[in-house]
N, C-alpha and C positions, 0 to 999 in steps of 0.2 A: 314854097310848097316843099312839105316835107315828103323824103323818098319813103318806101316803102320799109328802110331798115332801119330808118330814123324810126318810125313809129312802131318798130318791133322793140326796140332798144326803149324805148319810153314806155311802153309797156312792160317790160322786164323792170325796169327801176319802181316802175309805181309797186308792181306785185310784191316786191324785196318789202319796198316799205310799210304797206298792210301786214305783212309777217310778222315783221319786226314789232309793231304796234301789236299785234293779238299776242306775240310771243311775251309781253312787257304785262299784259292785261293777266295775264295765265299764273304770272308768279304768286304763291301764297304769301300773306303778310305773315312776318318771323311771328307775330302773339298765335295766327292760327297753328302753326305747325306745333308750338309750344303744347296749345290746348288739346289738339289733335294725339301730341305723345302723351301728353295726363290721361286724357282718355282710354287710350290702348291698356296704358298702366295700369289703371283702375279697373279696366272690362278682364285684367289678368288675374292680379295684385289677389281682389277684392274674392273672386270664387276660391283662390286657394287657403286664402285667411277663412273663410267660412266654412270652406268643408274640407280642406288636407291639411294643413298645418299653420300654425300661428306662435310666434314665439310668445314666451313666460317670463318673468323675473323672479326668481324665488326672492320671499321675504320673511324674514322670522327663522326662530330656530328650531321648529318644532320636528324638521328631517334630519338635524344634526344627527352624527356625521355624516352620512349620503350626499346630503345638499347642507351649501352653506345658504347665507342669505347673500342675495346680491348675483348670483349665477345665472345664468342665460341659458334659458332652454328653449328646444323647437317640441311641441308637440303635435305627434302624431292624433288627427284626428278622425282617419279613413279608418283605421283598421278595426273600429270596433263598432264597425259598419257590415263588418262580414264575421266577426267573432267577436267573443265575449268576454270580458275582463277578467282574467284568472288570478289566483291568488297567490300574492308576490309583486304583480303589477304594480308599479307607481305611478298614480294617476293626476289628474286636473280636473276638478269638478268646480260645481258651482257649489255656493254653501248654502244648505237646505233653509236657512234662517234670515239670507240676505242673499237673493241670488244673484246680486252686483258682483259680489265679492266672488273671488276664485281660492280651492284651497292645494295642494299638493299633501297626497297620504300613500301608504301603501295598503292594498287591498288585503284583508287576514281572510274575510269568510267570503264566500261565494252564495248563491242559490243554492238552498240542499243543506246548507252546513249549520251547526250548532256553534256557537262561540260561547267558552263558558272560560270566564277570569277566577281565577282563585288567588290572590295576593296580585303576583307577579307574574304566575304561572299560565298559560295560555293553553288552553285546548278545542281540538276541534273534533266533532261529532259531525259524520254524514253515510251516505249508503255505501262508501268503500271505506270507509274506518268505524263501523258500528259501536266497535268499544272505546274508538276517539283516542287521538293523539296526540301528545305534548309539543309543540312547539320547540324548534331549536331557532330563536331567531339571534343568530351573529350580527344582523344590522342596527342592533338597537344599543344606542348611548345608555337612556338610564331609563329604568321605569320602577317606582318603587311600588313595595308590596301591598297597596292598598284600595285593590280595586277588587270588588267581588259583584259580577255581572253572570247572567246565561240570557243569550239572545240567539233563536232560531230564525231565521232567514226563510223568504217566500221567495216565490219569481219577482227578479229584477230587484232585488234586495241585497245589499253587500253592506259589509261593516270595514269597516276605515280606521287605522291608527299611524300617528306619526312617529317616527324611530325616534325620537327623543323625547318620550314618550311622559316625561316629568312635566314637558312644555309644550304641550300639543293639546289642542281644541278637536275631539274627535270623537267618534260612535260612541265612545265611550261616555260623553258629556251631553252630545246631541242626538244622539240613537241613531237609527239605519239611514244607508245611504239610497236615494232610490237611483236606478238606472238612469232614468232622463237628465239626472244632474249630471251625469259624466260628461266630461268635455273631450278627454282623450289620453293617452299616456304619453311618459316623458320619452322622446323620441332620441332627442339630441341635446348633449349640454356640450354649447360653445364657448362658455368663458366661465374662471378663468383659461385661457389658452394648455397652460397644464396640465386641465383637467377633461381637457375636449374627449368625449366618450359616448359611444352608439348604446341605444338603450340604458343608459345610469341606471343604478340604483335596481334595477332588475334581479330579483330573487326567486328561485322555486322554493316555493315553502316546505320545508321537510319537517321531520320529527321523531317521536319516539313512541310506538301504538303502547296503548293501556296494557295491552295481555304483556307486552316482554318488559315492563316495569314490574308487573305483579310476578311474573314471575323469576 
């Protein structure tokens, strides 16, 4: 016959055993933890890549000497949700003739501008400069004097060119860039490490007014 204390001890042992078994059952499987971590990472990374920033690697020579092939860039995709691309910005966009391909170029003309290219002289005319001004483009690597065209930009239309213009497929070849094709602007150059830079290649376009040239 058991004493009251013995019954109490047996009850305690039994309770402890149940507790241990329940604890073991609640331990997650290692694969479950990996899947959970992957899901959390995707929930965080995908919105960032789609809406805020994403990496791009420069390919080709169209933006030399500002950018070299193989350089690693972070593209700011959020700023243009609150402001419009400005003349001088370096942007990444979907190639109008093949939207699955991405290009990097410099914005030369914005809505309201009229761009005239006479040989290798680029002139911008707009409301602020009704007589026009000739761009002073120190960033250009090469531009042969063989282009003659005039483009008037309407709403949500941009004119873009590569800095290495003799080796660039841009608005001179395939026309005006529509706003909806613009992905974002070059925000950070991460590689090579010796060339790390915030807002790489950004340049405020300056020039000489036609009236000043005439006088």
